[in-house]
Steps between C-alpha positions, in 0.01 A plus 500: 500500500193298426343318786367153437135433594475290823403168324787540246741576788387187692533299184846626458612436855369140474691447176825675607540341844693182392739726302529742798594212731764375248652855474515525881664167532754596232579825676587310818763284324629722223858592468607869497429667164325193375216583236150364556445187302358555147225252565364739780524797256303315233223425749487850622507638147190293415315614809604859436362492143169387640478700823736789456862581590442676835283249669729212403825685590343613836408145613824342378721803601705468190666762271237700326717593205613142440141383501403787274770415250391131489133587457593744218737249342800729539839346525724651787791704379816297451761559771814662378804269501754602761847542358770278621717650779847601394796543719710821465832519678630828611867579528634547848513856603823602644591809713394622836135509600368846433129485491233237465221490252208263474326464161162321485334419163164335431351443162127476406527113510596514871867415457706679767869570547675669769862604482712652777808689383777597749715764347566495127295668226137438445569531129677162527156340566375599144556162333322321794204740494474455123506126536216520756281726288568318162544135589614284212713763329 
């Protein structure tokens, strides 16, 4: 990490203080998972281009990678579209309760499914499992 000379650091602190106050005020009123306003990112990006990523990120306490992407002009990766949830009805299992099985599935996208089977055959769950792993088929 390159350290700023004292005079440049003082200059940065003076220029960034209004933005730092705005960011702190926004943090106190933001909703959960709300992204920082783009106008703040634009100001931070301009300062980072002049004074460096680390000093600006450190003073504002913002995401280093997000600031770096903006300084370099790299667009963030598009978030994958989540498939629509589908309902799969299982037939009622008949017969006495023999044993109980719990099947838990989770895919790379974070979707989860937990199935508890009392009696019956685990093979009967194959269509449900296929629907989970290959949605939309």
